[in-house]
C-alpha positions in Angstrom: 41.7 164.1 180.4 39.5 165.8 183.0 38.9 169.6 182.5 41.4 171.4 184.8 39.9 173.3 187.8 40.3 176.9 188.4 41.5 177.9 191.8 42.5 180.8 194.0 45.9 181.9 193.2 47.5 181.1 196.8 49.3 178.3 198.2 48.0 179.0 201.6 45.7 176.2 203.2 42.2 176.4 203.4 40.1 174.5 206.1 37.3 172.0 205.1 35.3 170.8 208.1 34.2 167.4 208.5 31.8 165.4 210.7 31.9 161.7 210.8 29.0 159.4 211.1 29.6 159.1 214.9 29.7 163.0 215.3 33.5 163.0 215.5 34.5 166.3 213.9 38.1 167.2 212.2 39.4 169.6 209.7 41.0 168.9 206.3 43.9 171.1 205.4 43.6 171.9 201.7 46.4 173.4 199.5 45.8 174.2 196.0 48.2 175.2 193.1 48.2 178.8 191.9 46.9 177.9 188.4 44.3 175.5 186.9 44.7 171.8 188.1 43.1 168.5 188.0 45.1 166.2 190.1 44.3 165.8 193.8 46.3 163.8 196.5 44.3 163.0 199.6 47.2 162.4 202.1 47.0 160.3 205.2 49.4 161.1 208.0 51.7 158.8 210.1 50.3 157.5 213.6 50.0 160.4 216.0 51.1 163.0 213.5 49.0 166.2 213.3 48.1 167.3 209.6 49.7 170.7 209.8 53.1 168.9 209.9 52.8 168.0 206.3 51.9 171.5 205.0 55.4 172.0 203.5 54.8 168.7 201.6 51.5 169.9 200.4 52.8 173.4 199.4 55.7 171.7 197.4 53.3 169.5 195.5 51.0 172.4 194.9 53.8 174.3 193.3 54.2 171.4 190.8 50.6 171.4 189.9 49.1 168.8 192.4 46.4 170.0 194.9 46.8 168.2 198.4 44.1 167.6 201.0 45.7 166.6 204.5 43.6 164.2 206.4 43.6 164.7 210.3 43.6 161.4 212.2 41.0 160.9 215.1 42.6 161.9 218.4 45.1 164.6 217.3 45.3 168.2 215.9 41.8 169.4 215.1 40.1 166.1 216.0 37.2 166.6 218.4 38.1 163.4 220.2 41.2 162.4 222.4 42.1 158.7 223.4 41.2 157.9 227.0 39.9 155.2 229.0 36.4 156.3 228.1 37.1 157.3 224.6 38.4 154.4 222.3 38.4 153.5 218.5 40.4 151.3 216.3 41.0 150.8 212.5 37.2 150.3 212.0 36.3 153.9 212.9 39.1 155.2 210.8 38.1 153.3 207.8 34.6 153.2 208.0 33.7 156.5 209.6 36.3 159.2 209.2 37.9 158.5 205.7 34.5 157.9 203.9 33.3 161.3 205.5 36.6 163.1 204.5 36.5 161.8 201.0 32.7 162.7 200.6 33.6 166.3 201.6 36.6 166.4 199.0 34.3 164.9 196.3 31.7 167.4 197.0 34.2 170.3 197.1 36.1 169.2 193.9 33.9 166.8 191.8 36.1 167.1 188.8 39.4 166.3 190.5 41.3 163.0 189.7 41.9 161.8 193.1 44.8 159.9 194.5 45.4 158.5 198.0 48.7 158.7 199.4 50.4 158.4 203.1 53.2 158.4 205.3 54.0 155.2 207.5 50.6 153.9 209.0 48.9 156.5 206.8 50.0 154.8 203.7 49.0 151.4 205.0 45.4 152.7 206.0 45.3 154.5 202.5 45.9 151.1 200.6 43.3 149.5 202.8 40.7 152.1 202.1 41.6 152.1 198.4 41.2 148.2 198.2 37.9 148.4 199.5 37.0 151.5 197.2 39.0 151.1 194.1 36.7 153.4 191.9 37.4 156.4 194.4 41.1 156.7 193.4 43.5 156.7 190.4 46.3 155.2 192.4 48.2 155.2 195.6 51.4 156.8 196.8 53.4 155.5 199.8 56.3 157.4 201.6 58.3 155.6 204.4 55.4 153.0 204.6 55.5 149.2 204.8 53.9 146.2 206.4 54.9 146.1 210.2 55.4 142.4 210.4 57.9 141.7 213.0 60.0 139.3 210.8 60.9 142.0 208.4 62.9 143.8 210.9 66.6 143.3 211.6 66.0 143.4 215.4 62.8 141.2 215.0 62.7 139.7 218.5 62.7 143.2 219.8 59.9 144.5 217.5 58.1 141.5 218.2 58.2 142.1 222.0 57.0 145.6 221.3 53.7 144.1 219.7 53.1 142.3 222.9 54.0 145.1 225.3 52.1 148.0 223.6 48.5 146.6 223.7 49.2 145.6 227.4 50.4 149.1 228.1 47.5 150.5 226.2 44.8 148.5 228.1 46.5 149.2 231.4 46.6 152.9 230.9 43.3 153.1 229.0 45.3 154.5 226.0 48.9 154.1 224.8 51.0 157.2 226.3 52.8 157.7 223.1 54.1 161.2 224.1 55.6 160.0 227.3 57.2 156.9 225.8 58.3 158.5 222.5 56.3 156.4 219.9 53.3 158.2 218.3 50.7 160.3 220.0 48.4 159.2 222.8 46.8 156.5 220.8 43.5 154.8 221.4 44.0 151.1 222.8 41.7 149.4 220.1 44.0 151.0 217.3 47.0 149.9 219.0 45.7 146.4 219.3 44.6 146.4 215.6 48.3 147.8 214.6 49.9 145.3 217.0 48.0 142.3 215.5 49.3 143.1 212.0 52.8 143.3 213.3 52.6 139.9 215.0 50.6 138.0 212.3 51.6 139.9 208.9 48.0 140.2 208.1 45.6 143.3 208.1 42.4 142.8 210.1 40.3 145.4 212.2 38.1 144.4 215.2 34.4 144.8 214.5 35.0 145.1 210.6 34.0 142.1 208.4 36.2 143.1 205.5 38.8 140.8 204.2 41.6 143.2 203.7 44.1 140.5 202.6 41.6 139.4 199.7 40.8 143.0 198.8 44.6 143.9 198.7 45.0 141.0 196.4 42.4 142.2 194.0 43.5 145.9 193.9 44.2 147.0 190.2 45.3 150.4 190.8 49.0 151.7 190.1 51.1 152.1 193.4 54.3 154.0 194.1 56.3 152.9 197.2 58.8 155.6 198.2 61.4 154.3 200.7 63.9 156.3 202.7 67.4 155.1 202.6 68.3 155.0 206.4 64.8 154.2 207.4 64.9 151.4 210.0 61.2 151.5 210.6 60.6 150.6 207.0 63.5 148.4 206.0 63.5 146.8 202.3 61.6 143.8 203.5 58.8 145.7 205.1 58.1 147.5 201.9 58.4 144.4 199.9 55.8 142.5 202.2 53.2 145.4 201.8 53.7 145.6 198.1 53.7 141.8 197.7 50.2 141.8 198.8 49.3 143.6 195.6 49.8 141.2 192.6 47.3 142.9 190.4 48.6 146.3 190.9 51.3 147.9 188.8 53.9 148.6 191.5 56.8 150.9 191.3 59.6 151.2 193.9 61.9 154.2 194.6 64.6 155.0 197.1 65.2 158.5 198.5 69.1 159.1 199.3 70.4 161.4 202.1 72.2 163.2 199.2 68.9 164.0 197.5 67.5 165.4 200.7 70.8 167.3 201.4 70.9 165.6 204.8 73.2 163.4 206.8 70.5 160.7 206.8 67.4 160.0 204.9 65.1 158.5 207.8 61.5 157.8 208.5 60.5 161.6 209.7 63.6 163.7 208.8 62.4 164.0 205.1 59.5 166.0 206.4 61.9 169.0 207.1 62.8 169.2 203.4 60.1 167.4 201.4 60.8 169.3 197.9 62.7 166.1 196.6 59.9 163.7 197.7 57.2 166.0 196.2 59.0 166.0 192.9 59.1 162.3 192.7 55.5 161.9 193.7 54.4 164.7 191.2 56.4 163.1 188.3 55.0 159.7 189.1 51.4 161.1 189.0 52.1 162.9 185.7 53.3 159.7 184.2 50.3 157.8 185.2 47.9 160.4 183.7 46.3 159.8 180.4 47.4 162.2 177.7 45.0 164.7 176.4 
């Protein structure tokens, strides 16, 4: 077992500034336990969701001994970039520019930490894609409300399928997807929406300008993976999670479901859990502990 790390006795977040290869800048929010620790969860937000919205989750995990670094996606929060007709990016920039830069900063700051990658919704998907190409950088992956967006996985499949046609068209017409105006995600780059919609239509992961064969890499990923689904999450129905985890034949996979009763809420849905994340933090921390070698 790795020697625990000594840290400052506070659950208040610290900031780690990062500059990507193309000079895009952003900040990571880091929350460390009040005692010694050695497990670190590198957390990737949902599409359009600023990192700061996951601070309650990070603090709940830190209270259980797991340090958390919250990634900031390009285009939101502390990012120096904003999607526009002149400023565009897709999965390639996120996977080959931003995530490697963030992970390098984390590795430099906490070289002894046992790193895990986790994420919410699209963040979980991109976390798996990054781990599939860099399996030695992580001990495992944790997904919350995350599944493959393939249109056939949904009850209203024809409506979802139509959205995967309309969204790229709207993003191309406007220069970016006006997500805040239409109530889906943030203001998203048109190339990112094209990559996302392509996966939604085909069921396969690919990124324009990126030569990686993600499907092959996922099929070879040996890391343990936890998939946590919310009971009333129509954005990630059971078939969606099953399709994503089904791409990982070599990975030891665990599935869990969070109910409304566990959250103390009327519903357990795609975003509502973020208001009271302690039950999910407990599940994540327990799973990480169960995968960790005994001293």
